[in-house]
N, C-alpha and C positions, 0 to 999 in steps of 0.2 A: 327791476334795475334796467336802466336804459343804456344800451351799448351804442356808442357813436358809429355812424355809418362807415367812416373811414376805417375803423377797426374791423368791422365785418367784411368789408371789401378786401382788406389786406389778408384776412384769414382765407377768404375764398380764392384769392390768387395763389396763396401758398399751397392750398389743397388741390389746386387744378393747374399743375405746372405745364400741361400740354397747351394751355392758352397761348403761351409764349414759345415753348420748345417745339410745338406741333407734333409731339409724340409723347407716349407714356414712358417714363424712365424704366430701364431694364430691371432695376432693383425692385420696382413696384409691381411689375408684370412679368415674372419669369416665363421662359418659353414652355415649360412643362405645364400642360393644361389638365386640371382635374376634371372628373366626369361631370361635376356640377356646372363647370363652365360650358361644356358642350350642350348640356340640357338647357341651360339658361339662354344661350345664344339661339338655339333652335326655337325656343318659345318666344323670344323677343323678335325673331325674324318672321314669324307667321303673320298673315293678314289679320287674324283675330287679335284684338287688343286685350292684353292682360298685363297686370303688374306682377312682377316676379318677386317672390319672397324667399330669400336664401336663409334657411334655418339650420343651425348647427351650434355645437359647443364653441367655447372660446378657443382660439388658436388653431382651428381646423382649416383656415384659409378662405373665409368668406370675403374679407377685404381684398385679398389677392384676386379672387374671381371678379369682383367689381372693377378693379383696375384693368384686368385682362379684357373685360367687356368694353371698357373705354378704348383700349388699344385696337380692338377688332373693329369697332365702329369708325375709328379714325381711318383705318386702312380701307374701309368700304366707302369713304368719301364724306363722312359727316364732318362738318366744320368744327375745328377744335373748340371754339367758344360755345358751340351748341351741346357740349358735353359738360354737365355740372355734377360734381361730386361733393356731397355734404357729409361730414362725420359729426355726429352729435355727441361724440366723446369730447369734442372741443367745447370748452365752457361758454365761449361767446355764442357759438351756433346753437347750443342747447337752450340758452336763455332767449335768443332772438326768435326762434320758431321758424317753421317752414315758410309760412306766408310772407313774412317780412324778408326773408332771405331771397325768395323768388322775386319779390318786387324790386329789391336792390339789384339783383342779377339782371333783370330786364332793363332797369334804368341806367346802371353804371357799366355793365359789361357789354350789353348790346348784342344778343345772339343774332346770327345770320338767318335768312329765310331757309326753310327746309326742316328736316326731322331733327329732333333733339333727344338726348338721353339723360335721364335723371337717375343718379346713383345715391342712395341714402344708406349710410353706414351707422351701426349702433343706434338704429332707429327707435329702439325702445325708450331712449332718453329724450325723444322729441315729443312735446306735448301735442295731442290731437293730430298726430301725423296721419293716422288712417283716414280721417275726414278730408284732409287736404289732398291726399293722394287719390281718394275716391273722386273728388271733384275734378282733378286733372284727367283721370281716366275717362270720366263721363263727358267733360266739356272741352278739353284741350287735346284733341287727337294728335297734335304735333309731337307730344311727349311719349317716349318709351320709358318705362320705369322699372328699376330693380332695387329692392330694399334688402338689407341684411340685418339680422339680429340674433342674439344668443339664446332666445327662449321662445318656444312655440306658444307661450301664453300671449304673445303679441297678437295672435289671431284669436282674439277673444270672441265671445258669443256675439257681442254687438258688432264687431268688425266683420265676422262671418256673415251675419244677417245683412248688414249694410253693403257688404262687398261681394255678395253672391255673384258668381260669374265674372268677377273682376280680378281674382287672385289665383295664382298658381304657386304652390309651395315646392321648392326644390331643396331636397335634403343635401346637406354638406356634412357627411360623417367623418370620423377619423380616417386617416389613410388606410386603404386596403393594402394587403401584402404586395399586390402587384404594383400599386402606385408607389409604395415605399421603395421597391427595387428600382423603379423607373427614376425616382427622385435621386437615388444614390448612383444612378447611371450604371447599374448592373445590366450587361447585355442580355437581350431576350434570346431564348433558345431558338435556333434556326429550324425552320420547317416543322414546327410543332403542330400536330393535328388539332383542328378546331373542334374541341369536344368539351362539354360540360361534365362536371364530376358525376352528376346523376346518370349520364349516358355511358360512362366508362364500362359498366358491367355488361352492356350489350355489344361492346366492341370485340373484335377478334383478339385473341391473346397477343398476337404480334403487335397490334396497335396499342394495347395496354402497356406492353413492355417498352414500346417506342416512346410513349408519352413520359413514362418514368425515366427512361434513359436520358432523354433530352433535357429533363428538368432537375435531375438529382443534385446537381451542383448548387441549386438554389436553397437546399435544405440548411446549409450552414448560416444563412442570413436570418433564419427564423428567430433565433435567440435575441439578436439585436432588435428585431422588429417588436418582439414582446416587451423588451426593456424600455425602448424609447421611440418606437416607430409610429405612434399614432398621430403625430402632429408634424406638419412640414418643417417647422423650425427645429424641433428637438431631434428629428430623424437624421439630420446632417451633422449634429454636434459630436465631436470626438470624445467629449467629457461626459460620462454618464451622470456624475453627480450634478453637473450644471443642468443637464437635460431634465433630471428629476426635479431640481429646484424650480425650473421654469414651469413644469407641469403642475407642481404643487401650489406655487404662488399665483401663476397667471391663469390657470384653468380652474383648479378646485377652489382655492381660497377666494378668488375674485367672484366666483359664482355664489359661494356660500355667504360671503361677508358683504358683497356689494349688490349683485344682481337680484338675489332673492329679497334683500332688504328693500331695494328700490321698487321692485315690481310687485311684491306681495306685502310690504310693510312688516316683514318678519321681525319680531322683537327679540326673541330668544335665539340668537345665532348659535350659541353654544349647543343648544338642543339639536339643531339641524346638523351641526358638525359631528356630534356624537352619533347621530343616525348614519351619516355618511361613512364614518369610520367603522361602525359596526358592519355596514354593507360591504366595505372593502375587505373586512376580515371574513365575511361569509358570502362573498360573491359566488354565483352559480349554485347556490343552495336554495332549497325550498324554505320560504320565509313564513314564520308564524308571527303575525302582527301582534298577537297578544303577548307572546314571549318578548318580542322586541319592545313593546310598550313598557313592560315591567323592567326590562334592562335599563331603559333610559329614564324611566320614571314619568311617563306621559300617558295620555289616553290613547286608546286604539284609534280613535278618530283623528287625533293629531298625527299619528304615524301614517295613516292613510293619506292625509292631506300633504304631509311632507314628502312622501314617496311620489305623489303626483307632481309636486313642484320640482323635485330633482329630475324626474323624467322629462318634464317640460324644458328644463335647462340642459338637457342632453347629457347628463352625467350618468344616467343608467338606463337600462332596458328592462322591461318587465314582461314575463311570460306567465299567462294564466293556464290552468289545467285545460287540456283539450280532451274531449270525449268522442268516442267512435260514433255515438248517436247524434252528435252535433248540438247537444243541449248544454246550456251554460251551467256551470257548477256553482251552487249556492255557497256563499262565503268562501270564495276560492283562496287557496294559499299559493301566492305567486312565487315564481323563481325570479330572482333579481340578479342582473348582470351589470357590473360597472362597464361603462362605454368602451374602454380599452384597457388591456392588461397593464400597460405602462402607467396608467393613472393609479391602479391598485398599488403597484410596486413603489411609485413615487410617494404616495401618501403613507405607506407603511414603512418607508425607508429600507426597502429590500433591494438587493442587487442580483448579481449572477447566481448567488447561492440558492435563490428561490427556485431557479429553473432546474436545479439538480434534485429537487424533491418531487417524486412522481405525482404525489397527491396535489401539490401546489401547481406543478406544471399542467396537470389535467384540468384544473379549474381555470387557469389562465387561457389555455387553448380553447376550452369550452366558451369562455366569454368572447374571444375574438371570432370563433366560428359563428356564434349567434349574431354578432354585429355584421359580419360579412353576409350572412344569409338574409337577415332583415333588410339590408341595403339592396341586395340584388333583386329580391322578389317583391319588394313593397309595391312596385308599379302594377303587379298582377292582382292586388287586393286580396291576398289569401288570408286565411286564419292561421296565426302563429300560436304555438303553445308548447307545453310539455305534456307527456302522457304518463299516467300511472295506473297500473292494473289494480282494480279494487280487491281482487282475490289474492294475488301473489305479492302485491305491493312492489312489483318490478316496474322500472321506469324507462322511458325513452327521453333523452335530454331535450330534443327539439323536434317538433312536428310542424311541417308546412303543408297546410290543407289547400290544395289547388283545385278542389272540386272534382276534377276528373282523375286526379292522381294524388298521391301522398308522398311526401319526402320525410323520412324518419332518420334522424341522425343521433348516433351515440358516440361519445368521446371516451376512449380508453388509452391514455398515454402512458403505458408502462410496458415493460419487456414482455414479449410473447402474449399479446392480448388474446383472450379466448371468448367465445360466445356460445353459451350453452342453450339448449332448446328451452330451458326455463327462464332465460333472460328476456328483457323487455322487447328487443327488436323482433325476435321470432314470434313472441306471443302477439304483438301488435299486428305483424304481417299476416298472421293466421286469422285475425278477427276482422280484417278489412277486406271488403269485396273488390275495391278499386285496386289498380296497379300501385304497388308500393316500391319506391326507390329507397332501399335500406342501406345506409352508409355507416360504416364503423370507422371513425377517425382514429388513426394510430400515431405513434411517435416516430417510428423508424421507417426508412424507405423499404426495408426488407419485409415489413408487415403490410403487404400490398397484394391486391387481387381478390378473387372470389374465395369465400370460406366454404369448404366442402360440407355439405349437409346443412347449410344455413342460407337464408335469403339475403344476407348482408354482403356487401362488397367493401373490402378494406382499402382505405386510402390514407396515406400519411398526411398529417396536418398541413405541411408546407405545400403539398401538391393540391389539396383541396382548396386552400385559400388562394393559391396562385391562379388556378384554372377559373375560379369563380370571378376573381378580379379581372382577369384577362377577358372573359366573356362579357363582362359589363363594359369594358372599354370598347369592345367591338360593336356593341349596340349603338354607340354614338359615332363610330368611325365608318360605319357601313353606309 
């Protein structure tokens, strides 16, 4: 289908309002910057040329990051017409393709001499986009390029091979608890000591108590965060039902019914929907793929393939068993976590009542703890997993293997949590020669501090999440 040039130019002018207004509208580029913005800006500003790929689920704010990058480049002196934003959600742009759009841009818009910024949104719908971007990186150094898409499958084997050394992936996860509070303009605690959760155990008791005392008022916001706080738009809505509808329709449904169909040519969408619903019901549990295959009525290979696709679409995280000897486990039984608790609750149509169930609350907290930890430590290239003792069958929910040390996390969100010598954390700590940061995530602020006779340090969930998100923010503000 041939799209008339005037239609394409009209679409480009509509998508790039700064060509006339000389600035990015405030509603497109809000003042609060997510961590992915700082990381992307840093990478785009280095002398080494790389194309940035923003990877994350729907509605996490990738488009906003692109607009914010446009605004920052404008402030740094880039000519407005030298910043080109293309969204391939637009039917005309999707049909036209990148090369024709760039040719029209050169001919009809007339960029000025100097550096240029190319922003590609929903790039998974642009044909052969990776080849055109590769050519721009190799042959036209005037361009800086940032692309955004909703599935890591975009970085296919052919793209990785052809684009070696040309791409840097920046993860855009759901909102952290820290970012959620910042978005809702909750004031930060004053004079809060700069300490990671893993370092609290080594601090003097007065410092431990000071950290808790200055942050305890934040605990009341955790319930809202779990219910609707994973996505910038839903985090600010006063209506929980509307927030859950947006998450259900714009995040889960569009991935299952549109993205997976377009990217993988999935024919049986109902099959994938059943799998995702099963995972929402059993999030944070060890998964038997054989059992799951029987429940849905498909092969084990189909389950494995669909799990990989859902992970690539950022709807879930997978943890495989971790062993103290570092050996891979044959035919591992993974633990699967939905990307954010609010997605679970929106799909299952559950509200506040779910948070009053200790078992339900525990698995929701575990899911968000895993998401926070994966996001904070992924730059260190650790091994993530869960641990299960072959003799006692005791478990540790999350292990982060940092080579020289180990972080072991157990979630117990009920009243007066206890840790016996026969539980997973003490057993694991006794088996590992390296330093172990053993953390017991609890529900209440009163359940805080060292456990007598145990290697674990208790820390309430709200404080663990807040300190980890705050530490991540400081990485990019330092």
